[in-house]
C-alpha positions in Angstrom: -12.4 -35.3 -24.1 -12.0 -38.7 -22.9 -8.8 -39.7 -21.2 -7.9 -42.2 -23.8 -7.8 -39.5 -26.3 -5.5 -37.4 -24.5 -1.8 -37.8 -25.3 -1.0 -41.0 -23.5 2.5 -39.8 -22.5 1.3 -36.9 -20.6 0.8 -37.7 -16.9 -2.4 -36.4 -15.3 -1.7 -35.9 -11.8 -2.1 -32.3 -10.8 -5.3 -30.8 -9.0 -6.8 -27.6 -8.1 -4.0 -26.6 -5.7 -1.5 -27.1 -8.4 -3.6 -25.2 -11.0 -4.0 -22.2 -8.4 -0.1 -22.3 -7.8 0.6 -22.2 -11.4 -1.7 -19.2 -12.0 -0.5 -17.3 -8.8 3.2 -18.0 -9.2 3.1 -16.7 -12.6 1.0 -13.5 -12.0 2.6 -12.6 -8.5 5.8 -11.9 -10.1 8.9 -9.5 -9.3 7.5 -7.3 -12.0 4.2 -6.8 -10.0 6.3 -5.7 -7.0 7.5 -3.0 -9.5 4.0 -2.2 -10.8 2.1 -2.4 -7.6 4.5 0.0 -5.6 4.7 2.4 -8.6 1.1 2.4 -8.7 0.4 3.0 -5.0 3.3 5.7 -4.8 1.8 7.4 -7.8 -1.9 7.3 -6.9 -2.4 6.4 -3.3 -6.0 5.3 -2.6 -6.7 5.6 -6.4 -4.6 2.7 -7.2 -6.6 0.5 -5.0 -9.5 1.5 -7.0 -7.7 0.6 -10.2 -6.9 -2.8 -8.7 -10.4 -3.6 -8.2 -11.2 -2.6 -11.8 -8.4 -4.7 -13.1 -9.7 -7.5 -10.7 -13.0 -7.4 -12.3 -11.7 -7.6 -16.0 -9.4 -10.3 -15.2 -12.0 -12.4 -13.4 -14.1 -12.3 -16.4 -11.0 -13.4 -18.4 -10.6 -16.3 -15.7 -14.2 -17.6 -16.3 -13.6 -17.7 -20.2 -10.3 -19.3 -19.8 -11.8 -21.9 -17.5 -14.7 -22.5 -19.9 -12.4 -23.1 -22.8 -9.8 -25.3 -20.9 -12.6 -27.7 -19.6 -14.0 -27.9 -23.2 -10.6 -28.6 -24.7 -8.1 -29.6 -22.1 -5.2 -30.0 -24.1 -1.6 -28.6 -23.6 -1.7 -25.9 -26.6 -4.4 -23.7 -24.9 -5.2 -21.0 -27.4 -3.9 -22.8 -30.3 -5.9 -26.0 -29.4 -9.0 -23.9 -28.7 -9.0 -22.1 -32.0 -8.0 -25.3 -33.8 -10.9 -27.4 -32.3 -13.4 -24.7 -32.6 -13.0 -23.9 -36.2 -11.5 -27.5 -37.4 -9.7 -28.4 -40.7 -6.6 -26.9 -42.1 -7.9 -23.3 -41.7 -8.6 -23.9 -37.9 -5.0 -25.2 -37.6 -3.6 -22.3 -39.4 -5.3 -19.6 -37.3 -4.8 -21.6 -34.2 -1.1 -21.7 -34.9 -1.1 -18.0 -35.6 -2.9 -17.1 -32.4 -0.8 -19.4 -30.3 2.5 -18.2 -31.5 1.4 -14.5 -31.0 0.6 -15.6 -27.4 4.2 -17.3 -27.2 5.8 -14.1 -28.8 4.1 -11.8 -26.6 5.4 -13.4 -23.5 8.9 -12.7 -24.8 8.3 -9.1 -23.6 7.1 -10.4 -20.4 9.9 -12.7 -19.7 12.4 -9.9 -20.5 10.9 -7.4 -18.0 10.2 -10.0 -15.5 13.8 -11.6 -15.5 15.4 -8.2 -15.5 13.1 -7.3 -12.3 14.5 -10.5 -10.6 17.9 -10.0 -11.8 18.1 -6.5 -10.1 17.1 -8.4 -6.8 19.7 -11.0 -7.1 22.2 -8.3 -7.8 21.3 -6.5 -4.8 21.2 -9.7 -2.6 24.9 -10.5 -3.5 25.7 -6.6 -3.5 27.5 -7.4 -6.7 28.9 -5.1 -9.4 28.6 -7.8 -12.0 26.8 -6.9 -15.2 23.1 -7.5 -14.8 23.1 -9.9 -17.8 25.0 -12.4 -15.6 22.2 -12.6 -13.1 19.6 -12.8 -15.9 21.2 -15.9 -17.1 21.6 -17.5 -13.6 17.8 -16.9 -13.0 16.8 -18.4 -16.4 18.8 -21.6 -15.9 17.5 -22.1 -12.2 13.9 -21.7 -13.8 14.2 -24.2 -16.7 15.6 -27.1 -14.8 12.5 -28.2 -12.9 10.6 -28.2 -16.2 12.9 -30.8 -17.8 12.2 -33.2 -14.7 8.4 -33.2 -15.1 5.4 -31.2 -14.2 5.1 -32.6 -10.6 8.6 -31.3 -9.8 7.7 -27.9 -11.5 4.5 -27.8 -9.3 6.5 -28.5 -6.1 9.1 -25.8 -6.9 6.4 -23.3 -7.8 4.5 -24.0 -4.6 7.5 -23.6 -2.4 8.7 -20.2 -4.1 5.0 -19.0 -4.0 4.6 -19.6 -0.3 8.0 -17.9 0.4 7.2 -14.9 -1.6 3.8 -14.4 -0.6 5.0 -14.6 3.0 7.4 -11.6 2.6 4.7 -9.7 0.8 2.2 -10.0 3.6 4.9 -9.4 6.2 5.6 -6.0 4.9 1.9 -5.2 4.6 1.1 -6.1 8.1 4.3 -4.3 9.2 3.1 -1.2 7.7 -0.3 -1.3 9.3 1.2 -2.2 12.6 3.9 0.3 12.5 6.7 -2.2 13.1 9.1 -0.8 10.5 11.2 2.5 10.7 8.9 4.5 8.4 6.2 5.3 11.2 2.8 4.6 12.3 0.3 3.9 9.4 -2.1 6.6 8.5 -4.7 6.9 5.9 -3.6 10.5 5.2 -0.4 9.0 3.7 -2.6 7.7 0.9 -4.0 10.8 -0.2 -2.7 12.5 -3.3 -3.1 15.8 -2.5 -5.7 18.7 -2.3 -7.0 18.2 -5.9 -8.4 15.0 -5.1 -8.4 11.9 -7.4 -7.6 12.3 -11.1 -9.4 9.8 -13.3 -8.3 10.6 -16.9 -5.2 12.3 -18.4 -1.6 11.3 -18.4 -1.6 10.5 -14.5 -5.1 9.3 -14.4 -6.6 6.4 -12.4 -8.4 4.9 -15.4 -5.3 5.7 -17.7 -1.8 5.1 -16.2 -3.3 3.5 -13.0 -5.2 1.0 -14.7 -2.4 0.0 -16.8 -0.4 -0.7 -14.0 -3.3 -2.4 -11.9 -4.1 -4.7 -14.9 -0.6 -6.1 -14.7 -1.2 -7.2 -11.1 -3.5 -10.0 -12.3 -2.5 -10.7 -15.8 -1.3 -14.2 -16.6 -3.6 -16.2 -14.6 -4.9 -18.2 -17.7 -1.2 -19.7 -18.0 -2.6 -22.6 -15.9 -4.7 -23.7 -18.8 -1.6 -24.9 -20.6 -1.4 -27.4 -18.1 -4.8 -28.8 -18.6 -3.8 -31.9 -20.2 -2.1 -33.0 -17.2 -5.1 -32.2 -14.8 -6.8 -35.1 -13.1 -10.3 -33.5 -13.2 -10.1 -30.5 -15.4 -13.9 -29.6 -15.1 -13.5 -29.0 -11.2 -9.9 -28.1 -10.7 -9.5 -25.5 -13.5 -12.3 -23.2 -12.6 -11.7 -23.3 -8.9 -8.0 -23.0 -9.3 -8.3 -19.8 -11.6 -10.8 -18.1 -9.3 -9.2 -18.8 -6.0 -5.9 -17.7 -7.6 -7.3 -14.2 -8.6 -8.8 -13.6 -5.2 -5.5 -14.4 -3.6 -3.8 -12.1 -5.7 -6.2 -9.3 -5.1 -5.9 -9.5 -1.2 -2.1 -9.8 -1.4 -1.9 -6.6 -3.5 -4.2 -4.7 -1.2 -2.5 -5.9 2.1 0.9 -5.2 0.9 0.4 -2.1 -0.8 -1.9 -0.2 1.5 -0.2 -1.2 4.4 3.4 -0.2 3.1 2.1 3.1 1.6 0.3 4.2 4.6 3.4 4.1 6.6 4.9 7.1 5.1 4.0 10.1 3.0 3.9 9.5 -0.9 6.6 12.1 -1.4 8.9 10.0 0.9 8.2 6.9 -1.1 8.7 8.8 -4.5 12.0 10.2 -3.6 13.2 6.8 -2.3 12.4 4.8 -5.4 13.8 7.1 -7.7 16.9 6.9 -5.9 19.9 4.4 -5.9 18.2 2.2 -3.6 15.1 1.7 -6.0 17.4 1.3 -8.9 16.1 4.6 -10.1 12.5 3.4 -10.5 13.2 0.0 -11.9 13.1 -1.8 -8.4 11.1 0.4 -6.1 10.6 -2.7 -3.8 14.3 -2.6 -2.8 13.7 1.0 -1.7 10.9 0.0 0.4 12.7 -2.7 2.1 15.5 -0.3 2.8 13.2 2.4 4.3 11.3 0.1 6.5 14.1 -2.3 7.9 17.3 -1.1 6.7 19.8 -3.7 5.4 17.5 -6.6 6.6 14.5 -5.3 4.7 16.4 -4.6 1.7 17.6 -8.2 1.5 14.3 -9.5 2.3 12.8 -7.8 -0.8 15.6 -8.8 -2.8 14.9 -12.3 -1.8 11.2 -11.7 -2.5 12.1 -10.5 -6.1 14.3 -13.5 -7.0 11.7 -15.9 -5.7 8.9 -14.4 -7.4 10.8 -14.2 -10.8 11.9 -17.8 -10.3 8.3 -18.7 -9.7 7.1 -16.8 -12.9 9.9 -18.3 -14.9 9.3 -21.7 -13.7 5.7 -21.6 -14.7 6.2 -19.8 -18.0 8.9 -22.6 -18.9 6.1 -25.1 -18.2 3.1 -23.4 -20.1 4.9 -21.7 -23.0 6.7 -24.7 -24.4 3.5 -26.7 -24.5 2.3 -24.3 -27.0 5.2 -25.0 -29.3 4.8 -28.7 -28.5 1.1 -28.9 -29.2 1.7 -27.2 -32.6 4.6 -29.5 -33.6 2.6 -32.6 -32.3 0.1 -31.7 -35.0 2.8 -31.2 -37.5 2.3 -27.6 -38.1 5.8 -26.3 -36.7 8.2 -25.9 -39.6 7.2 -29.2 -41.3 10.2 -31.8 -40.6 11.0 -29.9 -37.3 7.5 -30.9 -36.1 8.8 -34.5 -35.2 11.5 -33.2 -33.1 9.7 -30.5 -31.1 6.4 -32.6 -31.0 8.3 -35.3 -28.8 8.0 -35.9 -24.9 10.8 -37.0 -22.8 10.3 -40.9 -22.4 10.9 -40.8 -18.7 9.6 -37.4 -17.4 7.0 -36.9 -20.0 8.0 -33.1 -20.7 8.4 -31.4 -24.0 12.3 -31.2 -23.6 13.2 -29.8 -27.0 10.4 -27.1 -26.9 11.4 -26.0 -23.5 15.1 -25.5 -24.6 13.9 -23.5 -27.5 11.8 -21.4 -25.4 14.6 -20.8 -23.0 16.8 -19.4 -25.6 14.1 -17.4 -27.5 13.2 -15.6 -24.1 16.7 -15.2 -22.9 17.9 -13.2 -25.8 15.6 -10.0 -25.4 16.2 -10.2 -21.7 20.0 -9.9 -22.3 19.4 -7.0 -24.8 17.6 -4.8 -22.5 16.8 -4.6 -18.8 14.1 -1.8 -18.9 11.3 -3.5 -16.7 8.4 -1.0 -17.1 8.9 -0.5 -21.0 8.9 -4.3 -21.7 5.7 -4.9 -19.3 3.7 -2.1 -21.0 4.6 -3.5 -24.5 3.5 -7.0 -23.3 0.4 -5.7 -21.8 -0.8 -4.2 -25.1 -0.9 -7.4 -27.0 -2.0 -9.6 -23.8 -5.1 -7.5 -23.6 -6.0 -8.0 -27.2 -5.5 -11.7 -26.8 -8.1 -11.6 -23.7 -10.6 -10.5 -26.1 -9.8 -13.6 -28.3 -10.7 -15.8 -25.2 -14.0 -14.1 -24.8 -14.9 -14.4 -28.5 -14.1 -18.1 -28.6 -16.2 -18.8 -25.6 -19.3 -17.2 -27.4 -18.5 -19.1 -30.7 -18.1 -22.3 -28.9 -21.1 -22.1 -26.8 -23.1 -21.4 -30.2 -21.7 -23.7 -32.4 -20.4 -26.6 -30.1 -23.1 -26.9 -27.4 -22.1 -30.5 -26.5 -18.5 -29.9 -25.4 -18.2 -30.0 -21.5 -18.6 -27.0 -19.8 -16.9 -25.4 -16.7 -20.3 -23.4 -15.7 -23.8 -24.3 -16.1 -26.3 -21.9 -17.7 -25.9 -19.5 -20.6 -24.8 -16.7 -18.4 -21.0 -17.3 -19.3 -21.7 -16.0 -22.9 -23.0 -12.7 -21.4 -20.1 -12.6 -19.1 -17.7 -13.1 -22.0 -19.6 -10.3 -24.0 -19.2 -8.0 -20.9 -15.5 -9.3 -20.9 -15.1 -8.0 -24.5 -16.4 -4.6 -23.7 -14.5 -4.0 -20.5 -11.2 -5.2 -21.9 -11.5 -3.0 -25.0 -12.4 0.1 -22.9 -9.5 -0.8 -20.5 -7.0 -0.9 -23.3 -8.2 2.4 -24.8 -7.9 4.4 -21.6 -5.0 2.5 -20.2 -2.8 3.4 -23.3 -4.3 6.6 -24.2 -1.7 8.7 -25.8 0.8 5.6 -26.3 -1.2 3.3 -28.4 1.3 3.7 -31.2 4.3 3.3 -29.0 3.0 0.0 -27.3 0.8 -1.1 -30.1 3.6 -0.9 -32.6 5.5 -3.4 -30.8 2.2 -5.6 -30.6 1.9 -5.3 -34.2 5.5 -6.4 -34.7 4.9 -9.6 -32.6 1.6 -10.4 -34.3 3.3 -9.9 -37.9 6.1 -12.1 -36.8 3.6 -14.9 -35.7 1.8 -14.7 -38.8 5.0 -15.0 -40.8 6.1 -17.9 -38.9 2.8 -19.6 -39.4 2.9 -19.0 -43.0 6.2 -20.4 -43.3 5.6 -23.4 -41.2 2.4 -24.2 -43.1 4.3 -24.0 -46.4 6.7 -26.6 -45.1 4.2 -29.2 -44.0 4.3 -31.8 -46.7 1.1 -33.6 -45.9 -1.4 -31.2 -44.4 -3.9 -33.9 -43.3 -1.4 -36.1 -41.5 0.5 -35.6 -38.5 4.2 -36.5 -38.7 4.1 -37.9 -35.1 1.3 -40.6 -35.6 1.9 -42.4 -32.2 1.2 -39.3 -30.1 -2.5 -39.2 -30.3 -4.9 -41.8 -31.0 -7.5 -42.1 -33.7 -10.6 -40.1 -33.7 -14.0 -41.3 -32.7 -17.0 -41.1 -35.1 -19.4 -38.4 -34.4 -22.5 -36.7 -35.7 -21.4 -33.2 -34.8 -21.2 -30.6 -37.7 -17.7 -29.9 -39.1 -17.6 -26.8 -37.4 -16.7 -28.6 -34.2 -14.1 -31.4 -33.7 -15.3 -34.5 -32.4 -12.1 -36.0 -31.1 -12.3 -33.2 -28.4 -15.4 -34.2 -26.8 -15.8 -36.0 -23.6 -18.8 -38.0 -24.4 
């Protein structure tokens, strides 16, 4: 897509570093402190194996996400990919449905993530105030940079990312070096017992372990929603996504193995289930307390707060752009499209869509602070949407061969096919015995997205005309078949 065909109000001034920061800051969340430590303390060495499997699955996703975002570098991500690949009103309909399903799914994630950070903020101030006050504080702090422009968001995210990664690496290295109060590091502490590794079943590495490990990487594709503001998407997006995944893997391995090896698993399990670990909801706080006393407790609380702020800051950048992109094309509740499809005249940010996202994500977080339960629910639908990414890559390469590509050669379609298979296998095993529990919630979100899409399209007075004609310039002529959308091409 040529620059003149992009939204002329979007400022294209972010590169590889900002893409990596956006992806990593979203992924390396306070909730991953919860899931990583829960995984290591339950499975020992086995969780490192699960992490490697999760990395492989998410790397395949990263490749497909990069391919689509280079072909269609627009703010709506999945919405724009589906709309562009299938074209016409049907393409817009199904694009809106998939985009809103992704938007709704993240409501679960935002709830679990905000609650995880709120526990850290509550612990930091040693306050007895209701956890919901801290949920509101974190949400407000995260949304403010997104009103002020994407560059401000990128700098805030980068600062938070460096701070929280520094604390994670410090604790991991402290465990390896024996600096903490828990003792010298030993590989024996990572062994789960004489029975050896359990691969399947309720407590197996490929079931419960993989469900937790998958969460350590999920969300790297969020950077794709910023593609319309990336200066050189063909280079910056693939590099940023891949570098980000490698950095996440290294951080999870160093922190988890370093900390866990400094004390027996039974010690960690007892500590995290106690008051210091918020009875399993915030095991990172128990880690800090055991290793460095009150100082460590405060450091882990700070890391949790910084991680949540980083995640929510990126989320409030990426998710409103889905609403904005749908509204920009006139497909968000008819007349409301004009309001939500506008950008701030000075900062170039979708302020109305951002504020709407803020309230929609805040409400479920205030309703429940059960971190793990929310995250499992989000992961189920998220994994299914990963399959959609891979399917779209295969279809786009087959029917729209002239779009720009992130990678040369046809191997990317093979990688996408492998991604579909491994993702579905991971979904089956990770939620064995709990498909109805978490899949049921995923079904509710999907049905809600479909209902909103149907209502929105029925409220659209003129299907073929955008209610915001000044936002996107006219299409260029093309000889490409109707299956593709000519205005998305670079050439």
